[in-house]
N, C-alpha and C positions, 0 to 999 in steps of 0.2 A: 555562475551556477555551481552547485556542489556535485560530488561524484554520484549522488543518487539520481542525477539527471542524465546519465549516460544515454547516448542515442542508440536506438535499436537498429536503425538503418533500413528498416523495412516498414511496410504499411501496417503491420500488426506485430504484436509480441505475444509470447506464450509463457505463462508462469508454470513451471514444472513442479509437480508434487510427487517426487520419486519414492517417498515413503508414505504417501497418502495421508490419512489422518493420524497416524501413529505419533505419539509424543510421550516424553518422560515426565511432563508436567500435567497438572490438572487445573488449569486456569478456569476460574468460575465462568468467565465470559466468552470462552472460545467457541467460535461458530463452526470450527472445522472438524473437531473430534467426532461429532455426531455423523459425519459423512460415511462412517463405517457401515451405516445402515444401507448404503447403496450397494455394498458388496457383502451380503450376509454370510456367504460361504468362504470368505477370505479370512485366514487366520494370521497370515504374515504378509504385511504390506511392504513390498520392496520391488522396485522396477528392475526387471531382469535385464541381462546384457543385450538380448536381442531387441527389446523395446527401446532401451537406451540408445542403441546404435541407430535405430530407425529414426528416433526423435532428433538426435543430433544431426544426422545426415540430411533429413528433410527440412529441418529448421534452417540450416545453413543454406541449402539450395533455394529456400523460399525467401531468403533475405537479399535485398537488392543493394543495400548500402555497403560502405567500406567497413563499418563496424557492426558486429553482431554480438548482442548481449544475451546470455543465458541466465535466467533467474530461477534459482533453486529454493523452494520453500517447502513447508510441511503443513501439519505436523512439525516434527523436529528433524531436519535433514541430516544433522551431524550424527544421528543414531545409525546412519548407514556406514559410518567410518570413513577414514581417509582413503582407504583402498577404492571405495566407490568413486570418489572424486578424482583419484588418480586415473581411473579408467575414463572418466569424463574428459579430462585433459587430453588423454591419448586419442580418443575418438575425435575431439575437436581438431587436434593437429592433423589427424588423418584426412579429414574431410574439408579442412579450411583451404579455399583457393588462394592462389597467390594474389597479393595486393589487398587482402582483407585482414582485419584484426578481430579476434574473438575475445570477449570479456565475460567474466562470470560474476554474478551477484548471489550471495548466500544469506538468507534470512534465518536467524537462530535465536533461541532463548539464552544462549551463552553458557548454560550450565555444564556442558561437556568440553568446553574449550580449555586447552592447556598449551604448554610450550610447543609441543609437536604440531598441534593444529595451527598455532600462530605461524610457525616456520613454514608450513605447507601453504597457508593462505598468502603469506608474504611472497614466497617463491613464485607462486602462480598468479599473483596480482589479483586475487579475489577481492571484491568489494563486499564487506560484511555489514549486514543490517542487524543491529543488536536490539532486542526488545527489552525496554526498561521503562517503567511507568513513573519514575521520579525517585525521591529519597525513600528511605526504608518504609515508613508507615503507608505511604501511597502506593509503592510498588507491591508490598506484601499483602495488601488488602485482598487482591484477587489472584495473584500469581503464586501458586504453591505447588509442591511436588504431589505425587499421587498418594503419599502418606501424610499430606497436610503440612509438611515442613515449609518454612519460609525460604525464599530463594534470593533475597536481596543481596546478601553478602557474596554469594557465588557469582551473581550477575555483575556486581560492582567489580569483583576481581577480574572477570572476563573483560570488562570495559577497560580497566587499567592495563591489562595484558595487551590488548589490541593497541591501545594508545602508546604504550612504552616500547612495543616491538615494531611500531610504525606500519601496522596493517591498516589499509584504507578501510574506514568504517563510518557508518552513521548510526544514529539511534532512532528507534521507532517507539514512540510513546502512545499508548492507547489512552484517549481521553474519556474517562468513565465517570460514573457518579461520585467516586471517591476522590478524584483529583481535579475535577472540572473547574472548581473555584480556587485552584492553587496554581494557576498558570505561571505567575512570577516565581514562586518557590521552585516549581519543576524546572523552569528555564534556567534559573540561577544555579541550581544543583548541577545540571548537565554542563552548563558553560564552565563552571568552576572545576569540573572534573576533566576539562580539556576537550569536550565534545565540540566539534566545529560544524557538523552537518546533522540537522535534526528533522525528523518527521513527526507530525502530530496527527493521529487518526481518530476521528470521533467514533465512539461505540454506539451504534444504533441497532438494537435488536429487540424483537418482540417475542413473547412466548404464548403458546396455545395453552389451553386448560390442562393438557396432559404434560406440560413442561417442555415439550419440543419447541424449537425455535420456529417462528413463522416464516414461511417461504413466499415466493412470488405469487402464489395463488391467493394470498391474503392481503394483497395490495389495496383492496377496496376498504381497508380499515374496519373489517368486521369486528364486532365487540369481543369475539372469542380471542382475538390477538391483543395482548396488553403489553405495554412497555416492560422490558425485562428490568429487574431491580437494580442491575449494575449499569444500565444504559445511561448515557449523559442526557440530562433534561434538554428540551429543545432550544432553550436560550443559552445554556451554559457553555456550549462549545464556543460561541461568539465571545462570551466573557473571558474564557481561557485565552483565545487568540489575541484579543485586544490587550490583555495583561502582558502576554509574551511580547507582542509588538511594541508596546510602550517601553519595555525594558531594552529590547533589541535596538530600537531606532535611536535611543539616546547614547549608546556607547559601543554597539557591536556591528554596525553596518560595515560590510567588507571583510570582517574577520569571522563572523558566525553566519551560517547559511541555514535558513529555515525553508523547507520545501514549499510550504504554503505561500510564504512571502515571495520566493523566487518565481513561483508560478503566476501569482497575481501581478507582480511587476512586469512579467512577460506580456500579460494581457494589455497593460497600459502602453507597452512598447509595440503592440500589434503583432506579437509573436504567436506561433501556434501554442495551443494549450499543452501543458506538460502532464497535468493530472487528468486521468480519464474521467473522474467524477465531474469535472468542469468542462469536458469536451462537448462540442456541439452534437456529436453522434457517439454511440456506443459501438461495441463489436470489434474493437481493435486490440483488446487485452484478453486473450483467451487463457484457458487453464487445461493442462494435461495431467491426468491422474497416473498412478503407478502402473496401471495395466495398459496405458495408451489411449484410454478414452479421452476425447477432446470435448470440452464444454465451452459455451458461449462466453463465460466470464467466471472469474474466481468467486464472485458473489452469486452466481447462478449455476452452481453445481447441483442441478436437479435433473431428474430423468428427462423432462420435457425440453431441456436445453442441451442435451447431449447431441453432438454433431456427427459422431461416428468414432472410429478407432483408427489410429495412425498405422496400424498393421494392415488395414484393408483399404484405407482411403488416403490419398495424398493430403498432406497437411495444408498446403496452399488451397487446394480445391475445397476443403471443408471451411477454411477461413473466409473464403469468398462465396460460399454457397448461398442460395436464396434465403434459407432460414436465418443465417447469420446476418445477411443484409437487412432482412426485416427487423431483426433484433436491434441492429444498430440504428435504423431509421426511426424506430418507435420512440426513441428518446425525445426527439423534437415533435413528433406527431402527437404525443400525449400530453404536451404542456398545457396546463390550465391558462385561461385568459389572463389572470393576474400576473402570471410569469411573463407572458409575451409583452405586457405593458410595463414591466419592471425596469427601472434604469440600470439595474445590475445584471440584466440578462447576459450581456456580453462577457461578464466574468464568471457567471455561475452556470448558465444554460440549464437551470432546473436541478442541478446536482444529480446524484446517483439515482437511477430509476427505482432501485430497491427501497429507497428511503421515501418514496412518494406515496405515502399512505394517509396523509392528512387531507382534510377538506379545507378549501379556501373560505374566506369570509362570506362569499356569496353561495357557499354550499357545493361548489364544483369540486370534484374529486381530483386527486393527483398532485396536491401540493407537497413539497418536500418537508419532511419532519424538521429539518434543520433550517428552514427558511428564516425564522427569527434570528438565529445565530449568524447566518450568512449576511443578512441585511445589516446587522449591527457591525460585523467585521468590515464589510465593504464600505459602509458609510464612515466608520471611524478611521480607516487607513487610506481611503480614497484620496484625500488632499495630499498626503505624504507621497503616495504612489505616483500621483500625477506629477508632482514636483521632481521626484526622483527620476522619472522617465524623461522629463525635460532636461535635467542636468546630465543624465547619461547620454542623451542624444547630442548634447553640446560638448561631450568629451570631458566632463568634469569628474574629478576623483571621488571615491566614497567619502573622504573626509569632509567634502563640501556638503554631502547629503546629511551627515550626522549633525551639522550645524542647524538643520531645519527645526529640530526639537529643543534646542538649547535656549 
């Protein structure tokens, strides 16, 4: 498995948003910049030192395993500067018990990275997630600065900087309307740039008539919520994954790691789910905002899913609270009948609940928008995955797996 699969070591993880929705880019499809509406009186989003210390102390205390991973996201977390993350490292060292290892993962758009950043990230063994949507025209279609300038050249330079300075990194590619039918081109571009660990995330968003993104209150598929113009069509994500898989399985097994393939192979090996969207239950991947507010999930940062604030309630207590337990259990309880009878339920578990706004063929609500994509992907890759699992269980090397498609 790739470095993006680092174990958290506890029964839940928390994605930290230390700068909230603040970002130096204006990506057309971003779902997080509008979260400033939750804090209308806030002009400067920045986690203060007291909140940071509480979070680090309590998250370490709530972690049971030997490895503890902190995930720093945004907005754009590098806007906080290296001084903020030096303080992060200091506090982690202060509260880390003997016998435990702390790791850090930083998701960034890469536009502010330079030699000094690379040296810091390398010194402190940060895993960097770099957002890049493919070669120039595919990346620049939706990812621009606030002045509308293209960002591809800057991000590509950041990728090469991380690669050439030996900073651990993976790429995160949003699969949107503009690149969904270009899976092979995107994959080859990343691979040829030396990327060895890749994540592909489908863009599923709907808009209300006023332009705001639809939230969980619109899961019944009401007509007022329509697919956003940049969202991937329901079948296209499957087309993208199959194109990537066909290229990968012919020549790159064992040398390039794709998060989706790693996760699905794990299911054929009867291992626990690695991706929360395919887990049987939700509620294990929470999000903390700049002011310490804790939410049920990064995709559910809405007032009704606020669990409390870490300054007034223990983190572990909120993570195991009755509302959060109900949130986690609802994923299985709300599956439509067609999902419970699907041969791919073991791999998909209905997908992310936020994407369940379609009606099934019999009219029952709650079908995942990406169901056509998942079915295509699972049926296409299933025979390979099954054989790979057999070979791995028999102790055969990756080279033997690559012969499957030749």
